[in-house]
Every structure is written in C-alpha cells, then in structure tokens.
RODO-2510 file (C-alpha; in nm, 4 decimals, decimal comma):
residues 141
     n   res          X          Y          Z
     1     m    10,1643     8,3009     7,9345
     2     i    10,3965     8,4407     8,1960
     3     a    10,5853     8,7033     8,0767
     4     i    10,9472     8,6748     8,0100
     5     r    11,0131     8,9353     8,2979
     6     d    10,8833     8,7344     8,5209
     7     q    11,0381     8,4405     8,4389
     8     i    11,3679     8,6471     8,5207
     9     m    11,2839     8,7383     8,8110
    10     t    11,1650     8,3574     8,9158
    11     a    11,4898     8,2844     8,7578
    12     a    11,7139     8,5270     8,9840
    13     e    11,5285     8,3843     9,3133
    14     a    11,5917     8,0334     9,2422
    15     c    11,9679     8,1234     9,1528
    16     l    11,9492     8,3250     9,5051
    17     q    11,8445     8,0273     9,7308
    18     g    12,0827     7,9201     9,9681
    19     k    12,2918     8,2345    10,0025
    20     a    12,1006     8,3777    10,2604
    21     a    11,8249     8,2769    10,5501
    22     e    11,5549     8,4964    10,4154
    23     i    11,4989     8,5414    10,0388
    24     e    11,1775     8,7914     9,9249
    25     v    11,0667     8,9188     9,6103
    26     m    10,9221     9,2773     9,5869
    27     p    10,8998     9,2883    10,0158
    28     s    10,7340     9,5448    10,1889
    29     g    10,9274     9,5719    10,4889
    30     d    11,2890     9,5080    10,6856
    31     p    11,4020     9,1593    10,6783
    32     m    11,2666     8,9119    10,9529
    33     q    11,6493     8,6946    10,9517
    34     f    11,9564     8,7467    10,8680
    35     d    12,1483     8,7105    10,6469
    36     a    11,8634     8,8367    10,4252
    37     l    11,8354     8,9127    10,0334
    38     h    11,5682     9,1169     9,8558
    39     i    11,4763     9,1254     9,5181
    40     y    11,3253     9,4218     9,3352
    41     d    11,1490     9,4687     8,9999
    42     d    11,2717     9,8319     8,9019
    43     g    11,1593     9,8036     8,5566
    44     q    11,2616     9,8407     8,1929
    45     r    11,3358    10,0433     7,8782
    46     p    11,3479     9,9923     7,5685
    47     d    11,7071     9,8860     7,4279
    48     q    11,7096     9,8426     7,0619
    49     r    11,5449     9,7039     6,8153
    50     t    11,7765     9,5038     6,5992
    51     e    11,5604     9,2621     6,3703
    52     t    11,1912     9,2956     6,2521
    53     g    10,9855     9,2393     6,4871
    54     t    11,2247     9,1593     6,8286
    55     q    11,2752     9,4284     7,0868
    56     r    11,5572     9,4085     7,3439
    57     q    11,4751     9,5336     7,6927
    58     g    11,6994     9,6376     7,9554
    59     m    11,5635     9,5002     8,2950
    60     t    11,6764     9,6663     8,6270
    61     l    11,7140     9,4213     8,8764
    62     s    11,8011     9,5656     9,2209
    63     i    11,9017     9,3736     9,4932
    64     e    11,9436     9,4324     9,8953
    65     g    12,1506     9,2029    10,1057
    66     f    12,1483     9,2524    10,4877
    67     v    12,3263     9,0909    10,7233
    68     e    12,4130     9,1585    11,1800
    69     d    12,6504     9,0551    11,3889
    70     a    12,8453     9,1654    11,6743
    71     g    13,1009     9,3454    11,5606
    72     g    13,1182     9,5860    11,2777
    73     r    13,4496     9,4441    11,1071
    74     a    13,2769     9,0932    11,1233
    75     a    12,9747     9,2367    10,9829
    76     l    13,1730     9,3752    10,6990
    77     t    13,3315     9,0553    10,6558
    78     r    12,9615     8,8511    10,6079
    79     l    12,8452     9,1547    10,4155
    80     n    13,1259     9,1299    10,1186
    81     a    13,1132     8,7428    10,1291
    82     l    12,6928     8,7754    10,0642
    83     y    12,7333     9,0609     9,8457
    84     a    13,0232     8,7931     9,6214
    85     a    12,7733     8,4977     9,6262
    86     t    12,4977     8,7158     9,5228
    87     v    12,6900     8,8535     9,2358
    88     t    12,8690     8,4998     9,1536
    89     a    12,4416     8,3724     9,1617
    90     i    12,3074     8,6776     8,9091
    91     f    12,5891     8,5905     8,6887
    92     a    12,5653     8,2190     8,6622
    93     m    12,1947     8,3035     8,6027
    94     a    12,2647     8,4482     8,2393
    95     d    12,4929     8,1268     8,1447
    96     a    12,1612     7,8894     8,2655
    97     s    11,8831     8,1163     8,0602
    98     l    11,8241     8,0904     7,7254
    99     l    11,5739     8,4451     7,7778
   100     i    11,8734     8,6293     7,8953
   101     e    12,1559     8,7950     7,6480
   102     d    12,3438     9,0069     7,8967
   103     i    12,4074     9,1351     8,2429
   104     e    12,5840     9,3913     8,3652
   105     e    12,6997     9,4914     8,7129
   106     g    12,5313     9,8857     8,8660
   107     d    12,6884    10,0594     9,1753
   108     m    12,7172     9,8901     9,4920
   109     r    12,6115    10,0955     9,7680
   110     i    12,6746     9,9897    10,1468
   111     n    12,4409    10,1224    10,4164
   112     r    12,5150    10,1252    10,8199
   113     v    12,2055    10,0543    11,0673
   114     p    12,3706    10,0850    11,4466
   115     l    12,1122     9,9013    11,6704
   116     g    12,2593     9,9260    12,0103
   117     s    12,5404     9,6378    12,0429
   118     t    12,4043     9,4694    11,7309
   119     h    12,5685     9,5828    11,3897
   120     r    12,3455     9,5575    11,0547
   121     l    12,5110     9,6437    10,7124
   122     a    12,2990     9,6333    10,4305
   123     f    12,3893     9,6676    10,0131
   124     s    12,2083     9,7789     9,7389
   125     i    12,3141     9,6617     9,3796
   126     d    12,1923     9,7030     9,0715
   127     f    12,1691     9,4355     8,7842
   128     l    12,0998     9,5757     8,4098
   129     i    11,9408     9,2940     8,2330
   130     t    11,9012     9,3095     7,8495
   131     f    11,6747     9,0568     7,7030
   132     p    11,4829     8,9990     7,3388
   133     t    11,0990     8,9760     7,3024
   134     r    10,8922     9,0089     7,0020
   135     r    10,7702     9,3418     6,9212
   136     g    10,4123     9,3644     7,0942
   137     d    10,4395     9,0449     7,2917
   138     p    10,6153     9,0825     7,6400
   139     t    10,5627     8,6818     7,6506
   140     a    10,7856     8,6096     7,3712
   141     t    11,0394     8,6192     7,2211
***
C-alpha cells in the first residue's frame, strides 16, 4: 500500500505539470531548465486526534520556484507569475483530492542569484497540508 504522504506528493507533482519547464520532487541540485519548480517533503507533525482511531497530520510541503531573464524587472514579473500559478495549482489539489482536508499557505521568500547578464530569481514557499490517517496506519484514512 502507498502511504498517504506519497499520494499527496504525487498529486502535488501532477497538479504542477505544465506550470514550468522543469518539475522535480526532492532534487539534489540546481535546476537544469528554467522556469523550474522543485517540490520537497519537509515532514509532518501530529495535528490533532479527533475521533477514535483517527489521527490528523500536518504535512509541510515546500516548493521552490526558479526563473531567469535578461532584466531584473522581467525576471520579477516571471517569478510572480510562477508563484501565482503554483499557489493556484496547490489549492486546486485540495478540491481534487479526498485525502486532503485543508491547505494553508505559509510565507513566500524571494532570493536573487546575479550571474553576469542573466538575472535569476527564486522563491520558496511552504504549505501545511492537513490530512487524516488511521491511527497507526499511514496508508489508510
């Protein structure tokens, strides 16, 4: 059986398809193509136990987005468009999945990487995804 966490990661990867040239789960390095989205599973914490035998989990999903352009303003515009597409897709994932009870958007941080005449910008954003599991069985709700 596949753990619910892995099902959520698969759903996140699927909902982001077409939003960037490169989409990778848990990559070990920098993007090879731009625009790029990197998806990370940053663990979970127990949220609450509400019913007998049910445990709510809060999974942290982190996404990094990368763009490059010749100008700083153009790169920022592309970064903001990639950010908006990412947030919209992740929230739509909740509507399409019976596994997810709630999604909360965390802080969005922007980083700059100046490389000669090319401007590279990146954002990092966390999402807290709440889902139920059967107590003691991470593959069942």
